[in-house]
N, C-alpha and C positions, 0 to 999 in steps of 0.2 A: 493462383491461389496459394500454393506452397510458399512462394516468395513473400506474400503478404503475411502469412502466419509466422514465418521466420523473423520478419521485420518487427511485428508486434511482440513476439517473444523477446527479441533483443532489447526493445525499448522497455519492456516490463522488467527484465533482469537489470538493465542499467538504472532504472528508477529505484529498484529494490536495493541495489548496492549504494546508491546515493543516500537513501534514507538510513541504511545501516551505518554508513560512514559518519553521517552528520548527527543522527539522533540515537545511535546505539541500539541495544537490544529492545528497549521499549518502543522505539520507532519501527523496528522490524515486526514486533508483535502486533502493533496497531495496524500496520500495513497488511499483515496476514489475516487478521480478524476482519478487516475491511474487505479484502479480496474474497474470503470465504463467504461473507454475507452477500456480496454481489453474485457470486456463482450460485449460491443457494436461493437467490432472490428473496432473502430474508432482510427486511428493512431494519429490524431491531439490531441484528448483529452488525450489519454494515454501518448503521448509525453510530454504534458504540466505537467501531474502528475509526470512523470519520472524526468523531469528537476527540478521541485520543490523539489522532494526527494533528488536529487543529490546536489542541492544547500544547502539544510539543512545538508546533510552529510558533505559537504565540509566546511561549516561554523563551525561545531562542532569540526573538526579535526585540 
């Protein structure tokens, strides 16, 4: 179980660094809002974060 938690944490940190590197502060803010919404089980907050991430992804493509 601890190995699984470490692996998940490493993947999350890696993804967060990738978002920050590619999309800057707005990307990290959107990722944080999305994460907070998921942890709080609040669909409105997670939806706002997801929409912001999608808008950043669509803008770069």
